[in-house]
N, C-alpha and C positions, 0 to 999 in steps of 0.2 A: 821425854822421848823426842827424838829429832822429827821435825814436821815432815820433811821429805828426805828420801834416800835416793841417791843416784845409782842406777843399775849399770854397773861396769861389767859384772860377770853373772851369767844366768846358767843354771844347771837344768837341763831338760831331759826327762825320762817319762814318756807317756805311752800308755797302751792305746787309748783313743786318740788318734792322730788328727782328728778333724780340726782344721784351722791352725795347726801347729806351724806349718810353713809360713803362712802370712804373719803369724805372731812373731816367729823368730826373725823374719825379715825386718819387721818393725823395730825389734830390739836392736838388731845389728845396725840399722840405719840411725838409731839413736846413740850408737857408740858402744854397745855391749858386746862382750865376747860370749859365745855360746859353747858350753861344755855338754857333751852328750855321749851316748854309746848305743850299741845294738841297733835295733830297728829304727829308733828315733833318729839316730845319727845318719843312718842310711837314707831315711826319708828327706832329711834336710839337705844332705849332700846331693841327692838326686835333683833337688830343686836349685842347685848351684850355689848353695850357701856354704860359708866357711864354718867348720865345726872342729872344736878341739876334743879329742877322745878323753874319756874318763881315765883310761889306762895311762895316758900320757901325764895326766895331772897326778895320779897316785904313784906312778912308777911301778905299778903292779898289774899284770894282765888279769882279766876276769877269770874265775875258776869255778869248779864244781858245777859245770854246765850252766854257768851264768848266775848261780845262786849268790855268788859274792862278786860284786862289781864296785858298788859305791860305799861299802862298809869299810871305810879307811879314814884315818885322821886327816889326810889332805883334803878330803871332802867334808867330813863332819866338823873338823876344826874350822874350816872356812865358813860353814853355815852357822855354827853355834857361837862363835866369838862375839861377845858383847862389844860393840864398837866404842862404847863410852868407858870401857874398862881398860886402862893403860896396860895392865898386866896381860890381859888377853891379847891385845894387839902386839905387845912386845913378844909374846910367845909365838904368835903367827910369824912374825918377822924372823925370829931366831930359827924357826923350822922351815922357812921358805914357803909358807902357805899363804896364798892370796885369798882374801875374803870373797865369799859368794853372796851376792846381794838378792838373788831371786831364785827360788826353786819352783819349777813347773813340773808337776807330776800327777798323773792319775794312775790308778792301781789296776793290777790284774783283775779281771772281772769275776771275782769269786761270787759275789752276791747276786750277780745277774745270770751267771752260767751254771751255778750249782743249785740243784734242788734235791728233794728227798730221795730221788732215784739215782743220783750220781754216786758211783763207787767211791769209796773213801780214798783210794790211792790216787784217783784222778783229781778229787777235790783238794787233796793236800798239795798237789803240784801247782794249784792255782792260788795258793796262799802267798801273797806278796810279802817280802821281808824288807828288802832294801827300800822300796817305795815308801811304805808307812814310816820307816825310820827317818828318811829324809824329810818327809812331810811333818812329822812330829817335831823334829829338830828346828825346822824353819818356823813352824807355828809358835813354838816356845820362844823363839828369838825374834818375835814380830816387831820388837822395838828397833831392830836393826836390819831385818830381812823380810822380804815379801814371799808369800807362798800362794801358788795358783793350782787348784785341784779341779777346776771346772772350766772347760773350754769357753763357756758362756761369759767368763770374766776376761777373756783375752782383750776384747776391744777397749774396755775401761783401763786395764793395766797399761796397754800400749799407749793410750792417750795420755795417761799421767806420766809415763816414762818420757815421752816426747816433750811434755810440758815442763820438765825439770826434775821429775822423780816421783816415786810412790809416796802418797800422803800417809800420815799416821792413821787417819780414820780408815782408809782403805786397807792398810796392813792389818789393823785390828780386826776388821770385818772378815778379811780373807783367812786370818788365823782361826777365828771362831768357826768359819765354814769348814776349814780343814779338820779341826778337831771333831766336828759333827760327822764328817765323812769317815774319819778313822773309827769313831764309835760305831757307826752303822756297819762298817766293814768287819770289825772285830766281833760284833754281835752275830753277824751271819756265820762267821767261822765257828763261834762258840755253839750256836744252835745246831750246826751240822755235826760237830763232834759229840755233843751231848746226846743227840738223838731225841726221840719223843719223850714226853713226860714233863713234869714241872720241877725245874731246878730251884736252888736256893735264891737265885736272883733272876730278874727279868729285865731285859733291855729292849725298848721299843725303838727301832731305827727306821726312818723312812724319809723320803724326799717330798718336800712340799710341791703339790701340783699347782695350787693357786690359793690366794686368799679369796674369801667369799664376801659378798656385799655386806652380809651380817649373819648372825647365828639364827637361832629359832625365832628371835625377836630383834627388831631394828637396833635396840640398844646394846646388843651383844656382838662382839667381834668373833670371827671364825675363819678357819682355813681347812683345807683337805690335804692329807698326806697319803702317799702310797707307801705301804709297809712292805719291806722285803724287796728282793731284787726281781722276782718273777712277777710280771704283770698279770694280775688276776682280779676278778670281781669288778664291781661298779667303778672303783677308783681307776681302772684301766680302760674304761669305755671311751669311745671317740664321739665327741659331739659334732653332729653334721649340720645342725641349724638351730636357731632359736636363741632366746635370751640366755644370759649367764645363769648357770645352775646355782641354786641356793642350798643352804644347809638342809632345809626340809626336803627339797627335791632329791638330794642324795639319799636321805633316809628312806623315802618312798620308792625311789628307783631300786635301792638294795632289796627292799621287801618284794617288789614286783619281779626282779631278776631271780631271786632265790626261789620263789614259788613257781614261776614259769619254767625254770630249769629242772624242777623236780619231776616233770612229766616227760615221757618218751613220745607220746602222741601229740599232734598239734594242740597247743594250749594257749589260752588268752587269760590274762589276769588284769583286774582293775583294782588299784590300791587307793585308799584314802586314809591319811594319817597312819600309815604303816600297816593297816589292816585291809584284807581283801573285801571289797564290796561286790565283786563279781569274779567268778572263775568258771571256766568250762574247758573240756577237751572234746574234740570232734574229729571227723574224718578229714576236714580241711580247716585252715586257719580262719577263713571268713566266717564259717559257721560257728567256730569256737568263740570268736569275738562277739558275734550276734548274741549267743547264749550268755556270755559273760555280762554283756551290757544289760541284758534282759533281767538279770538277777535283781539289780537295784539301780534303775536309771537315774533316780534323783541323787543318790550318793555319788554316782559316777561323774557328776559335774565337777570339774576341777581335779579329776583323778589323774593317776599315773598308770599307764598301760605297760604290761610286760608280755612279750610274745617269745615263743621258743622256735619260731620259724621266721624266715624273712617276710617282711610286711609287703603285701601285694596291693595292687590298685583296688582290688575288690574289698579289701579291709579298709583302705583309706577312704573309699566311697562311703562305707558304713559309718565312718567317724563323722562325716558330714559337718553339720554346724555345732556338734557337741564341743564344749570347751574342755580341753585336756591340757594339763601342765607339761607332761613329758611322755615319751614312748621309749622303751628300751627293747631292741630286737636284734637278732644276729645279722640282719641285713635289710635292705629296702630296695625294691625294684625301681626302675627309672620312672615309670608312670606314677607309682606311689609317691616318690620324691616330688614329682612335679605337682601332684594334687596337694600334698601337705605343705609345699612351699608357700601356698597362699596364706597359711597360718604362720605368719612370720615369727610370732613369739613362742610357738610350740617347739619345745626342745626335742630333737631326735638324737638318741644315743645308740650307737652301733656297738654290740658286744656279743661275742660268741657265747653260746650256751655252755655253762660250766657247772658240773656237779661239784659239790663241796668235797674237798680232799681231806684225808685223815690228818695231814700235817698242819691244816689250818686250825686256829683256835678262835673262840669268841672272847672278846675283851670288853669289859664294861667298867666305867669309872664310878667310884664312890668317893665320898669325902676323904681325902688323904690317902687314897689307895686305888688298887685295881682288882677287879674280879676276873679270873681267867678260867675258862673251861673248854673242854673238847667240844666239837660241834655236835648238835643233836641229829643223829641219823634218823631219817623218816622212811627208810626203805624196808620196813618189816614185811614179811611175807605171810600170805594167808595160811600156810600150813602150820605156822607157829602160833596161830590164834585159836581161841577156844569158844565154841558155841555153848552157851550156858542155859538156854531156854528150851522149851519143848519144841518150838518150831525152829527149823533151820532156815537160814537165808536162801533164797533162790539164787541162781547164777547171776541174774541181772542185779539183784540186791547186793550180792557180793561185790560186783563191779562198782556200784555206787558207794558201798561202805568203804572200800579201799580208797576210792577217790576222795570221799569226805574226810577220811582219816588223814590223808596227805594235806588237804587244805587246812584242816583244823590245826595241824601242827605249826602252821604259819600265822595263826590268829592269836592276838594277845589274850592272855588268860584273865578271867574265866572265859572259855571259848566253847561255843556250840555252832556247828555247821549243819544245815539241812541241804541235802542234795538229791537230785532225781535225774536219771538218764545222763549222769556224769556232768551235771550242771549244778552249781551252787544256787539254791533258791532262797536261802535265808541264812544270815550270819549274825550271831550275837557275840560281841567281842568286848573284852576288858571290863566285865562286870564283877562287882564285889560278891554277888550271889549267883551260884550256878543255875538255880531255877529261873532267875531273872534273865540270864543269858539265853536260856531255852525259850522263855516267853518272847524275848526280842526277836530271836531267829524265827519263831512261829509267826509272829506279827508281820515280819517282813516277807515271809513266804506267802502268807494269805492262803488262798485256796490251793496253792502249790504244795503246801505241807502234806496234804493227803497223798499217801503212797510214797512219800519221800523216805529217806533214811537220815538218821541223826548221828553226828560224831561229837564226842566230848573229849577235850584234851586231858582231863583227869577224871578220877572216879566220881560217881554221884554219892554225896554223903548221906542222902536220904532218897526215898523212893519218889518224892514229889516231882522231880524233873521228868522221870520216865512216865509217871501218870499223866503229866501235862502233854507229853509227846503223844501218848496213846489217845488222849482226847482230841488232838489235832489230826489224827489219822496217820501218824508216822508208822511205817511198816517195819523198820528194823533200826537197831541202835548199835553203835560201836563205841567202846570205852575201855580204859585200862583195867578196870576192876581193882579190887584190893581194899575196898571199904569194909569196915566192920558191919555195915548194914547192906552189903551186897545182896543179901537174900531179899530185902525189901524191893530193891530195883528189879531183881529177877522175877519176883512175884508180880510186880506191876506190869512187867513186860508180858508175862504169861497170861495175865488177866485180859490184856488188850490184844492177845494173839500176835504179839510182836516177836521178832527174832532179836536176840542180843548176843553180841560177840565181845569177849574180853581179849585185849591185846597183850596185857602184861607189862606194857610200857606207857608212861604218861609223857605228854609233850607240853609242859608249862612253857610259856613264852612271856616274859615280863618286859 
């Protein structure tokens, strides 16, 4: 492969025109001829640059409302010819086709402008044909041709062109980047046309946001990617201050963001190792945070906070000298920013509240494969639930049961959550035995267990967990039901004069 190629002719067709004028000017100054058409050509000419039309090169005007412009041998022959193959070069000469040394193209924004609600006829018109074809041709022929699909690469390419030509290493890297871009683009189109459901193949396409300092442990390398074209979730959050986010920070931020977004009323969440150690909703955010911190102050040390309202100075004041890793909130007022700026290492992430949408899927890796599932909805309604005990919950208990049920669905299994007055007072997470999860939640609640309600993410296999809850003074229990020993749990609840509700749905979270 030739170490450097001189760029004598460059084909430019871009939708994102940022930096294109300066880049074209640099190429022209280095002696290159620019070929272009449509909006790109108009942009360059408006800046006083000399541009040769694609139609002049092909001898054929564009047709079908612009669908056919560059799909012509005079273009693709110039891009695809292997400069080291005498037969290729002789063919070009016989047909009067000049080689094209550089293709600069970014595509119609299908993946960033089309979502689940876009009508199909509009989506189809955003499918680029000529652009991907040019990019693929140039990337295939990277031994002879350069291809640029990202405006961020313009400065480097311009520098190399001025220094004598595009290097082999740069051409190879740009070709790999182009093929990845095409893969992501085609994946977005396929997903739109296929609709919901699991097809026979899955393609994950996303852009790297950044490499991380390391993974879960210092000896592991890591990076974060944004999947799809629509910015959503923690991957799209804006960091306002603090140290670089780590792999574990992102996991905890995601857990905090998901749970805080599950509530309509002002809510505060404190996460440790992806599990909530404090959750509360209240009439105002400051009170919600106070109650969330009160749940388990010791575990809150080094925690990640999630809020579903803009963070105010009153909340920032409560955070005081507590060591926190990160905060994710839909906004921060100026006084809060000023107060939190004193904690220079504290990461502040701004991210609008987002309920999980049906088109999102959960993806987990296993050795040699991927597990893919639809998201777990946690918005069951009270009318769909069944009271199975003699005593029915009071209205206040119902409020706490529904609150605890939502929180429990965000706790790693086996999971038990005790709550009172819409405040989590004890959490038992990730235990191998459900009764042990209950005992941990009761221990953490202490005296607050009396009069609280308990939520279990899955059914009780025996009556022992309910008996233990009754001994601690728990007033009501919510669980999916469905065990062959449900009657044992119901009997234990009746014996303790507790109310028990079956939801009919479990919320395992592994």
